[in-house]
C-alpha positions in Angstrom: -6.1 24.0 4.8 -2.3 23.0 5.4 -2.5 24.6 8.8 -5.7 22.7 9.5 -4.1 19.4 8.4 -1.0 20.0 10.8 -3.3 21.0 13.7 -5.2 17.7 13.4 -2.0 15.7 13.6 -0.5 17.7 16.5 -3.7 17.4 18.5 -3.7 13.6 18.2 -0.1 13.6 19.3 -0.7 15.7 22.3 -3.7 13.6 23.3 -1.4 10.5 23.2 1.3 12.2 25.1 -1.3 13.1 27.8 -2.6 9.5 27.8 0.9 8.1 28.2 1.5 10.6 31.1 -1.6 9.5 32.8 -1.1 5.7 32.4 2.7 5.6 32.9 2.5 5.4 36.8 -0.2 2.7 36.7 1.7 0.6 34.0 4.7 1.0 36.0 3.1 -0.4 39.1 1.7 -3.3 37.3 5.1 -4.1 35.6 7.0 -3.7 38.9 4.4 -6.1 40.6 4.7 -8.5 38.0 8.5 -8.6 37.7 8.5 -7.2 34.2 11.3 -5.0 32.9 11.5 -1.2 32.0 11.8 -2.6 28.3 8.3 -3.9 28.5 7.1 -0.5 29.8 8.8 1.3 26.9 7.3 -1.2 24.5 3.9 -0.3 25.8 4.5 3.5 25.6 5.9 2.8 22.0 2.7 1.1 21.1 0.6 4.1 22.4 2.6 6.5 20.3 2.3 4.4 17.2 -1.5 4.0 17.6 -1.7 7.8 18.0 0.3 8.0 14.9 -2.1 5.8 12.8 -5.0 7.9 14.2 -3.3 11.1 13.1 -2.4 9.8 9.7 -6.1 8.6 9.0 -7.4 12.0 10.0 -4.9 13.7 7.8 -6.0 11.6 4.8 -9.7 12.3 5.5 -9.3 16.0 5.9 -6.9 16.3 2.8 -8.8 14.1 0.3 -12.3 15.1 1.0 -14.0 16.8 -1.9 -10.7 16.4 -4.1 -10.8 14.6 -7.6 -7.0 13.6 -7.2 -4.4 12.3 -4.7 -0.7 13.0 -5.6 2.9 12.8 -4.3 2.7 16.4 -3.8 0.1 16.1 -1.0 1.0 16.6 2.6 0.3 12.9 3.4 3.0 11.7 0.9 5.8 13.3 2.9 7.2 11.3 5.9 6.6 12.9 9.3 9.1 12.8 12.2 7.7 14.3 15.3 8.7 14.4 19.1 6.3 14.3 22.0 6.5 17.9 23.6 6.5 16.2 27.1 9.8 14.3 26.2 8.2 10.8 26.5 9.4 9.9 23.0 9.1 10.4 19.3 7.1 9.2 16.3 7.7 8.6 12.7 4.9 8.1 10.0 5.2 7.0 6.4 2.0 6.8 4.2 1.8 5.2 0.8 -1.0 5.0 -1.5 -1.8 1.4 -2.6 -3.8 2.6 -5.9 -0.6 3.6 -7.5 0.5 -0.1 -7.7 -0.6 -2.9 -9.6 -3.4 -4.9 -8.1 -2.2 -8.6 -8.5 -5.7 -9.9 -7.7 -6.7 -8.6 -11.3 -4.2 -10.6 -13.4 -6.7 -13.6 -13.7 -10.5 -14.2 -13.7 -12.2 -16.6 -11.3 -12.7 -19.2 -14.2 -8.9 -19.4 -14.9 -8.8 -16.9 -17.8 -6.1 -14.5 -17.8 -7.4 -10.9 -17.4 -5.4 -9.8 -20.4 -5.1 -6.1 -19.9 -3.7 -6.3 -16.4 -1.8 -9.4 -16.8 0.1 -7.8 -19.6 0.8 -4.8 -17.3 2.1 -7.4 -15.0 4.3 -8.9 -17.7 5.8 -5.6 -18.7 6.6 -4.6 -15.1 8.4 -7.9 -14.5 10.5 -7.4 -17.6 11.3 -3.8 -16.4 12.6 -5.2 -13.3 14.4 -8.0 -15.0 12.4 -10.6 -13.2 11.2 -14.2 -14.7 7.7 -14.1 -15.8 6.9 -17.6 -14.3 5.9 -16.4 -10.9 3.2 -14.1 -12.5 1.4 -17.4 -14.1 1.8 -19.0 -10.5 0.0 -15.8 -9.0 -2.7 -16.3 -11.7 -3.2 -19.9 -10.7 -3.2 -19.0 -6.8 -6.2 -16.6 -7.2 -8.3 -18.4 -9.9 -10.8 -21.2 -8.9 -9.6 -23.7 -11.5 -7.2 -26.6 -10.9 -5.6 -26.6 -14.1 -2.4 -24.7 -13.9 -1.0 -22.5 -16.4 2.3 -23.8 -18.4 4.6 -22.3 -15.8 2.2 -21.9 -13.0 1.2 -24.4 -10.2 -2.1 -25.5 -8.5 -2.8 -27.9 -5.5 -0.7 -30.9 -6.9 2.5 -28.9 -6.8 1.8 -27.4 -3.3 0.7 -30.7 -1.8 4.0 -32.2 -2.9 6.2 -29.8 -1.0 7.9 -30.7 2.3 5.3 -28.9 4.2 2.1 -29.4 2.1 -0.6 -26.8 1.8 -3.3 -25.8 -0.6 -3.4 -22.6 -2.8 -6.1 -20.2 -1.9 -7.9 -20.4 -5.2 -9.4 -16.9 -4.2 -8.1 -13.3 -4.3 -5.1 -12.5 -2.0 -5.9 -11.1 1.3 -2.5 -9.7 2.3 0.7 -8.8 0.6 2.7 -11.4 2.8 0.5 -14.2 1.4 2.5 -13.6 -1.9 5.5 -15.5 -0.3 3.5 -18.7 -0.4 3.1 -18.7 -4.1 5.6 -20.8 -6.2 8.6 -18.7 -7.2 7.4 -15.4 -5.6 9.3 -15.6 -2.4 12.6 -15.2 -4.2 11.4 -12.0 -5.9 9.1 -10.6 -3.2 11.4 -7.7 -2.1 11.7 -6.7 -5.7 8.2 -6.5 -6.6 6.7 -5.3 -3.2 7.0 -1.4 -4.0 5.0 -1.9 -7.3 2.2 -4.3 -6.3 -0.8 -4.5 -4.0 -3.7 -6.7 -3.2 -6.1 -4.0 -2.3 -8.2 -2.2 -4.6 -11.4 -0.2 -5.3 -13.2 -2.6 -7.7 -16.5 -4.1 -6.6 -16.5 -7.7 -5.7 -16.2 -9.9 -8.8 -15.2 -6.9 -11.1 -11.6 -7.6 -12.3 -10.5 -4.0 -12.6 -8.4 -1.8 -10.3 -7.3 1.4 -12.0 -3.8 2.4 -11.4 -3.4 6.3 -10.0 -1.2 8.0 -12.7 -0.4 10.5 -10.0 1.5 8.1 -7.6 2.4 5.2 -9.7 6.2 4.7 -9.9 8.1 5.2 -13.2 8.4 1.5 -13.8 4.7 1.0 -13.6 3.9 3.9 -15.8 6.2 2.3 -18.4 4.3 -1.0 -17.9 0.9 0.5 -18.8 1.7 0.4 -22.5 4.4 -1.0 -24.7 4.7 2.4 -26.3 5.5 4.3 -23.1 9.2 4.6 -23.2 11.5 5.7 -20.4 11.6 9.3 -21.7 7.8 9.4 -22.1 7.5 8.2 -18.5 9.9 10.9 -17.4 7.6 13.4 -19.2 4.7 12.2 -17.2 6.6 12.4 -13.9 7.6 16.0 -14.8 4.0 17.0 -15.7 2.6 15.5 -12.5 5.2 17.3 -10.3 4.0 20.6 -11.6 0.2 19.9 -12.2 -1.4 16.7 -10.6 -3.7 15.0 -13.2 -7.3 15.6 -12.1 -8.9 13.4 -14.5 -7.5 10.3 -16.5 -8.2 12.1 -19.9 -5.6 14.8 -18.8 -2.8 12.3 -19.5 -3.2 13.2 -23.3 -1.8 16.7 -22.4 1.5 15.1 -21.8 3.5 15.4 -25.1 3.6 12.1 -26.9 0.7 10.6 -24.9 -2.4 11.8 -26.8 -2.9 8.7 -29.0 -1.6 6.3 -26.2 -3.9 7.6 -23.4 -7.2 6.9 -25.2 -6.7 3.1 -24.7 -5.7 3.6 -21.0 -8.7 5.4 -19.8 -10.4 2.4 -18.2 -7.3 1.3 -16.5 -6.1 4.4 -14.9 -7.3 6.9 -12.3 -6.3 10.1 -10.7 -7.3 9.5 -7.0 -6.7 6.6 -4.5 -8.7 5.6 -1.6 -6.4 2.9 -0.2 -3.5 3.9 1.8 -0.8 1.9 3.8 0.4 3.7 7.0 3.5 2.7 9.1 3.8 4.3 12.6 7.1 3.9 14.5 6.8 4.8 18.2 10.1 5.3 19.9 10.8 5.4 23.5 14.3 5.5 24.9 15.5 3.7 21.9 12.7 1.0 22.1 10.7 1.1 18.8 7.4 -0.2 18.4 5.6 -0.2 14.9 2.2 -0.4 13.6 1.3 -1.1 9.9 -2.3 -0.5 8.9 -4.0 -0.4 5.4 -7.0 1.9 5.4 -9.7 2.6 3.0 -10.8 6.4 2.9 -14.4 7.1 2.1 -15.3 10.7 2.2 -14.6 12.1 5.5 -14.2 8.8 7.2 -11.9 5.8 7.0 -11.9 2.1 7.9 -9.0 -0.4 8.7 -8.7 -3.2 6.4 -5.2 -4.6 7.7 -3.4 -4.2 10.9 -0.1 -5.5 12.1 1.9 -4.5 15.3 5.5 -5.6 15.7 
């Protein structure tokens, strides 16, 4: 299986390299005719490499996760790739993160304005772990609910419309992670919370649940699952999953000290993710072109739900 996964990625890279070779002359002629620079040509080639990297990463995820009951940081996809084109056209870097190992902020409040207590409390504990103020979490709840009455430390339309450049809150679930920067107080802490939160999940529309994958969740988020999970207990979970990834949420009880705690977590944890963030950097003569994509893997297929090239 390992050889097959590597083979799939290599095939994609070779295909991209061939494509680059075939179109290089054509692109060169076009750019020369329009007066464009060599840097523009290298940027286009870098984009081709990055696109091939995204395609290869998607195929790797589809191949590795099909028929599996878990996804874990011991999987092939969780290790960064750095590959060079055999024809010497450039190189490629690929990083894959699982979004299901993070807290989905769209679950902290219900549409009617009521806090979704279980997930909101996970958010509170996470913010405390990171030594961050809790007020931005209330503002996030106000941003995603449909009510116009703010929580005590939150903000609704009145606050946003009073800003120097007024705008309205979405009052619906967040669509992208970058949207968080528009929320009162979140811009200042965005870089701190980014590794631990997401806006993508597997819950059906209207269902405020997004189980957190205990195989990929960082230590800080594992501790935020329950007040009783201490740093030493979180370390035990990390040590256990390094040796044996959890294949079912109930297996969390096998970690010493987690038997009683795990029972109350079963509806809020999972062992397999389906949403992944892929970053591919195509590098040609020092020029870097990057693509970031979020994909949902469904069986042996995947679909893109976010795409950004820069």
